[in-house]
C-alpha positions as CSV (number, residue, x, y, z in Angstrom):
1,M,120.1,50.9,177.0
2,N,120.9,54.8,178.0
3,P,116.9,56.1,177.7
4,E,118.6,59.1,176.6
5,R,120.3,57.9,173.2
6,S,117.5,56.0,172.1
7,S,114.9,58.8,172.8
8,A,117.4,61.1,170.8
9,G,117.6,58.7,168.3
10,R,113.6,58.1,168.1
11,S,113.2,62.4,167.7
12,T,116.3,62.0,164.9
13,A,114.6,59.4,163.6
14,R,110.8,61.1,163.5
15,S,112.6,64.5,162.6
16,L,113.8,62.6,158.8
17,P,111.7,63.4,155.4
18,P,110.4,60.2,154.4
19,R,112.0,59.4,151.3
20,K,109.8,58.8,147.8
21,S,108.6,56.0,146.4
22,A,110.3,54.9,142.8
23,Q,106.7,55.9,141.1
24,Q,106.9,59.3,142.8
25,R,110.1,59.9,141.8
26,T,109.1,58.8,137.8
27,G,106.0,61.1,137.8
28,R,108.0,64.2,138.7
29,R,110.2,63.2,136.8
30,K,107.5,63.3,133.6
31,Q,106.1,66.5,134.9
32,Q,109.1,68.3,134.5
33,K,110.0,67.7,131.0
34,T,106.1,68.3,129.7
35,Q,106.7,71.7,131.3
36,R,110.4,71.7,129.5
37,R,108.2,70.9,126.3
38,R,105.4,73.3,127.3
39,K,108.0,76.0,127.2
40,R,110.3,75.1,124.4
41,S,107.0,74.9,122.2
42,F,105.9,78.4,123.3
43,W,109.3,79.8,122.1
44,R,108.7,77.0,118.7
45,T,105.3,79.3,118.3
46,L,106.6,82.3,119.4
47,R,109.3,82.8,116.8
48,L,107.2,81.0,114.4
49,T,104.8,84.2,114.8
50,A,107.5,86.8,114.7
51,V,108.8,85.5,111.3
52,V,104.9,84.9,110.3
53,M,104.3,88.2,110.9
54,L,107.6,89.6,109.6
55,I,107.0,87.6,106.0
56,M,103.4,88.8,106.1
57,S,104.6,92.8,107.5
58,A,106.6,92.7,104.4
59,F,104.2,91.8,101.6
60,G,102.2,94.0,103.5
61,A,104.9,97.1,102.6
62,G,105.2,95.7,98.9
63,W,101.7,95.7,98.5
64,L,101.7,99.2,100.3
65,F,104.3,100.3,98.0
66,F,104.5,98.8,94.7
67,T,100.8,98.4,93.5
68,P,98.5,99.9,92.5
69,S,95.5,99.6,94.8
70,G,97.9,99.6,97.4
71,T,99.0,103.3,96.4
72,E,95.3,104.5,96.5
73,M,95.2,103.2,100.5
74,R,98.6,104.7,101.3
75,F,96.6,108.1,99.5
76,L,93.9,107.7,101.6
77,I,96.0,107.0,105.1
78,A,97.4,110.4,104.0
79,D,94.2,112.3,103.4
80,T,92.7,111.0,106.5
81,L,95.5,112.2,108.6
82,I,95.6,115.1,106.7
83,T,92.1,116.2,108.4
84,T,93.2,115.2,112.0
85,R,95.6,117.2,114.6
86,H,97.9,114.8,112.8
87,R,98.6,115.9,109.6
88,H,102.7,115.8,110.2
89,W,102.5,111.6,110.4
90,A,101.4,112.0,106.3
91,K,104.4,112.2,105.5
92,Y,105.5,109.0,106.5
93,V,103.1,107.6,105.0
94,I,103.5,109.1,101.3
95,G,106.8,111.3,102.4
96,Q,106.4,115.4,103.0
97,E,107.3,116.5,99.2
98,E,104.6,114.8,97.9
99,L,101.9,116.1,101.0
100,D,103.0,119.0,100.6
101,K,102.2,118.3,96.1
102,R,99.2,117.1,97.6
103,V,97.4,119.3,100.1
104,A,98.7,122.2,97.1
105,A,97.0,120.2,94.7
106,Y,93.8,119.5,96.7
107,W,93.2,123.5,97.3
108,K,94.0,124.2,93.2
109,K,91.1,121.3,92.6
110,F,88.9,123.0,95.5
111,E,89.0,126.8,94.6
112,Q,88.0,126.1,90.4
113,M,84.7,123.7,91.5
114,G,83.6,126.7,93.5
115,E,84.1,128.6,89.6
116,E,82.0,127.6,88.0
117,E,78.3,130.3,88.1
118,S,74.9,129.0,89.5
119,T,72.2,128.8,87.4
120,L,69.3,126.7,89.2
121,E,67.1,128.9,90.2
122,I,64.8,128.0,94.1
123,K,62.0,128.3,94.6
124,K,61.4,130.9,97.5
125,P,59.6,128.5,100.0
126,A,56.5,129.9,101.7
127,P,55.9,130.2,105.1
128,V,55.6,126.9,107.3
129,E,52.8,127.4,108.8
130,E,51.2,127.7,105.4
131,E,52.3,125.0,104.4
132,Q,51.8,123.1,107.1
133,K,55.1,122.0,107.6
134,P,57.5,121.4,110.3
135,L,60.3,124.0,110.7
136,I,62.6,121.4,111.3
137,E,63.4,117.7,109.8
138,Y,65.2,114.9,111.3
139,K,66.8,111.9,109.4
140,T,69.2,109.2,109.9
141,V,72.1,108.6,107.4
142,S,74.4,105.5,107.2
143,G,77.0,104.2,104.3
144,K,80.1,102.0,104.7
145,G,81.5,102.7,107.7
146,Y,79.7,106.1,108.3
147,S,76.5,107.2,110.2
148,G,75.0,110.6,111.0
149,Y,71.5,113.4,110.7
150,L,70.3,115.2,108.1
151,M,69.2,118.2,109.4
152,I,65.9,119.5,107.2
153,V,64.9,123.1,107.3
154,N,62.3,123.8,105.4
155,D,62.6,128.2,105.8
156,P,65.9,129.1,104.9
157,T,64.8,132.3,105.9
158,K,65.1,130.8,109.6
159,I,68.5,130.4,109.8
160,R,71.8,132.7,111.0
161,I,74.8,133.0,112.4
162,A,76.0,133.0,115.5
163,V,78.9,133.9,117.0
164,P,81.0,133.6,120.3
165,N,79.7,136.2,123.3
166,R,83.3,137.8,124.2
167,V,85.4,138.8,122.8
168,G,89.2,136.5,122.8
169,R,87.0,133.1,122.7
170,G,85.3,130.7,120.3
171,E,82.0,129.6,122.5
172,K,80.3,126.3,122.4
173,V,77.8,125.6,119.7
174,S,75.5,124.3,122.6
175,S,76.0,127.3,124.7
176,M,75.1,129.8,121.2
177,V,72.4,127.4,121.3
178,E,70.3,127.8,124.8
179,R,71.9,131.1,124.9
180,T,70.0,132.6,122.3
181,G,67.0,130.4,122.4
182,A,67.9,128.6,119.1
183,L,65.4,125.3,117.7
184,A,68.8,124.4,116.6
185,G,72.1,124.0,115.2
186,V,75.1,123.3,113.3
187,N,78.9,124.1,113.2
188,A,79.8,126.3,110.3
189,G,83.1,128.2,109.1
190,G,87.0,127.1,110.7
191,F,89.1,129.0,112.3
192,A,92.5,129.9,113.0
193,D,94.0,126.8,115.3
194,P,97.8,127.1,115.7
195,N,99.5,124.1,116.9
196,W,96.0,123.0,118.0
197,K,95.8,124.8,120.5
198,G,93.4,127.7,118.5
199,N,90.7,129.1,121.1
200,G,88.1,129.1,118.5
201,F,87.9,132.9,118.6
202,Q,90.0,134.0,115.3
203,P,87.3,132.9,111.8
204,I,89.2,131.5,108.8
205,G,87.8,134.2,105.9
206,V,85.0,136.2,106.5
207,V,82.0,136.2,108.9
208,F,78.3,137.3,107.8
209,A,75.3,137.8,110.2
210,D,72.2,139.9,109.3
211,G,73.6,141.3,106.1
212,K,76.4,142.9,107.1
213,L,80.3,141.6,106.8
214,Y,81.3,141.2,110.8
215,Y,84.4,139.4,110.4
216,D,87.1,140.1,107.0
217,G,90.7,138.9,106.9
218,V,90.3,138.7,103.2
219,G,90.1,141.6,102.0
220,K,87.3,142.7,99.7
221,N,88.7,142.9,96.7
222,R,90.1,139.7,97.2
223,R,88.6,136.4,96.5
224,T,87.1,133.8,99.2
225,Q,85.1,130.4,99.1
226,I,81.9,131.4,101.3
227,V,79.0,129.5,102.0
228,G,75.7,130.8,103.6
229,I,72.5,132.8,102.5
230,D,71.2,135.7,100.7
231,N,68.5,138.0,101.8
232,D,65.7,135.8,100.1
233,G,66.9,132.2,101.7
234,K,68.8,131.0,98.3
235,M,72.0,129.5,99.0
236,V,75.6,131.0,98.5
237,A,78.5,129.1,97.1
238,G,81.8,129.4,95.0
239,N,84.3,131.5,94.8
240,Y,84.1,135.1,94.8
241,K,85.4,138.8,95.9
242,V,83.8,140.4,99.6
243,D,82.7,142.9,97.0
244,E,80.9,141.1,95.4
245,L,79.2,139.0,97.6
246,L,77.8,142.8,99.5
247,E,76.5,143.4,96.3
248,M,74.3,139.7,96.1
249,G,73.0,140.7,99.3
250,V,74.9,138.1,100.7
251,K,73.0,138.2,104.6
252,E,74.6,134.8,106.6
253,G,77.6,133.5,105.5
254,V,81.1,132.2,106.7
255,T,84.2,130.9,104.0
256,F,84.9,127.2,103.9
257,Q,85.5,124.7,100.8
258,P,85.0,123.3,98.7
259,R,81.8,123.7,96.7
260,M,80.9,119.9,95.9
261,I,77.6,120.6,94.1
262,V,76.3,123.2,91.7
263,N,73.6,123.3,89.4
264,G,72.7,120.2,90.9
265,K,75.8,117.9,89.6
266,G,77.7,116.6,91.7
267,Q,81.9,117.8,91.2
268,I,83.4,115.2,93.7
269,K,84.2,112.8,90.8
270,N,84.6,109.3,93.5
271,H,86.5,108.5,96.7
272,A,90.1,108.4,95.6
273,D,89.5,112.7,95.2
274,G,87.3,112.6,98.4
275,W,89.8,114.4,101.0
276,G,90.1,111.4,103.2
277,I,87.7,109.8,106.1
278,A,86.4,112.3,108.7
279,P,82.8,113.4,110.6
280,R,81.7,115.8,108.5
281,T,79.3,118.6,108.1
282,V,77.9,120.3,105.2
283,M,75.4,121.9,103.6
284,G,72.9,122.3,101.1
285,Q,69.7,123.3,99.2
286,R,67.4,122.0,97.4
287,E,64.8,123.3,94.9
288,D,62.1,123.9,96.9
289,G,64.1,125.7,99.1
290,A,64.5,123.1,102.3
291,I,68.2,123.9,104.3
292,L,70.3,120.9,104.1
293,F,72.9,119.8,106.5
294,L,74.1,116.6,106.8
295,I,76.3,116.0,110.0
296,I,78.4,112.6,110.0
297,D,79.9,111.0,112.6
298,G,83.6,109.9,112.6
299,R,86.9,108.3,114.8
300,Q,84.4,106.3,116.4
301,T,83.8,102.2,116.2
302,H,79.9,103.1,115.2
303,S,81.5,105.4,112.7
304,I,84.8,105.6,110.9
305,G,83.8,109.3,108.6
306,A,83.2,109.6,105.6
307,D,84.7,111.3,102.1
308,L,83.0,114.2,101.0
309,Y,82.3,111.8,97.8
310,D,80.1,110.5,100.6
311,C,78.6,113.4,101.6
312,Q,78.5,114.3,98.4
313,Q,76.1,110.8,96.9
314,V,74.3,111.7,100.3
315,M,73.3,115.3,99.2
316,L,71.9,114.0,96.0
317,E,70.2,111.1,97.0
318,N,67.9,114.0,99.0
319,G,67.5,116.2,96.5
320,A,70.2,119.1,96.9
321,V,71.0,121.2,94.0
322,I,73.7,122.9,95.6
323,A,76.2,121.6,98.2
324,A,79.1,122.9,99.9
325,N,81.7,121.7,103.0
326,L,81.4,122.9,106.5
327,D,84.1,122.5,109.0
328,G,84.2,118.9,110.0
329,G,87.0,116.4,111.8
330,S,86.4,117.5,116.1
331,S,84.2,120.2,115.0
332,T,81.6,118.8,113.9
333,V,78.8,118.9,116.1
334,L,74.6,118.8,115.8
335,V,72.1,120.4,118.4
336,E,68.8,120.8,119.4
337,R,67.1,123.3,121.7
338,G,68.6,123.4,125.8
339,G,71.9,122.7,124.2
340,S,71.0,119.2,123.7
341,I,74.1,117.7,121.7
342,K,72.1,115.4,119.3
343,N,75.5,113.5,117.8
344,S,78.6,112.4,119.0
345,P,81.5,114.8,118.5
346,A,85.1,113.0,118.0
347,S,86.6,116.1,119.7
348,Q,88.6,113.7,122.9
349,Y,88.3,117.4,124.6
350,G,84.1,117.4,124.7
351,E,83.0,119.9,122.2
352,R,84.9,122.1,120.6
353,Y,85.1,126.2,120.9
354,L,84.2,128.0,117.7
355,P,84.1,131.0,116.3
356,S,80.7,130.9,114.1
357,A,77.3,128.5,114.1
358,F,74.3,128.1,111.6
359,L,71.7,128.5,114.3
360,V,67.1,128.3,113.6
361,F,65.0,130.2,115.1
362,E,61.1,130.2,115.4
363,H,61.7,134.6,115.1
364,P,65.1,135.3,114.2
365,E,64.1,138.9,113.2
366,Q,63.8,139.5,118.0
367,V,67.2,138.0,117.4
368,T,70.2,140.7,118.4
369,I,74.0,139.4,117.0
370,K,76.7,141.5,118.3
371,N,79.4,141.7,116.3
372,I,82.0,141.3,119.0
373,W,85.2,141.1,116.5
374,E,84.6,144.8,115.5
375,G,86.9,147.2,115.7
376,L,89.7,144.5,115.9
377,D,92.6,144.5,113.6
378,P,92.8,140.9,112.0
379,S,96.3,141.3,111.8
380,Q,96.8,142.0,115.6
381,I,94.7,138.9,117.3
382,D,96.8,136.1,118.2
383,P,94.5,132.6,118.1
384,S,96.9,131.2,120.0
385,T,96.9,133.4,123.7
386,W,93.5,135.7,123.4
């Protein structure tokens, strides 16, 4: 025997893989069949899910577009979108023509809600020191889908309007509170915000501060919806000419709408007229003179938001005999002494820069608020570039 051939043969034999047994081959085939069955089952489940979702979408679309409750839901969605920076999306829900009609109808209704004359007498409150009341009280509020705070100011004469401290840009309410030494503050009026790139410097309508007309974007012979306080601490809200407001002695105030309570009666009849779900800021007054600021968080997991009917009912339950809406949405903010934010603002960019805020002071007579719009022509202000 040739030893070399014998050695090579042994080496080759050792390099061949061992043959699998019949049992192993059977097991392998079963495993492959199982995998194929699982794969087919997965695709069947996926197809079935797609079919079910398609059927549900068809039924959902039918419900949204062809039933009264679905139509009500579509309008609620559209109203909610109108209060956001994505207002144009509402046309995909109700159509552009219906959107234009709905917005126009709301403005007309808001104007009408401001017409009724306020006849209730508000008691001039005694100084809080005499009644041993705290100047400010806080109360938590909540309802279906929303939560927030009610700030009660027991002496309305301690409230002042603050405005930004430099020309060309708004100011955060927390900055206003910290800069002026205020005890608390909430956002007030709205501002021009083209393409959601406004800088908070140009107010909408008018701004009254310390009894003076700081900003007039309306004209003295034209009407505007005011929310404010007169020289005696009585809340003023409704549709007035600027000249009338000056004659009435409005001391602090801004333009916004709608007025939702007048003479102790709610003006908004139901949720369908509530102008969608959003963060809200509302101002009201009780018969004893105390001012109520309602701040509702929104667009967040802990609080989706509230409609105006929700806000109206909260104010009525807390004794408001007059109340009006202030700027809300991403502007809604409640700030405590030192600039600490008490609520949870909805703005993804943080607290917004605003043109005005209602601040509470221990000694408001010692506070100087400079008019940064003095000498400026409102028509020459470009709110997107200043």
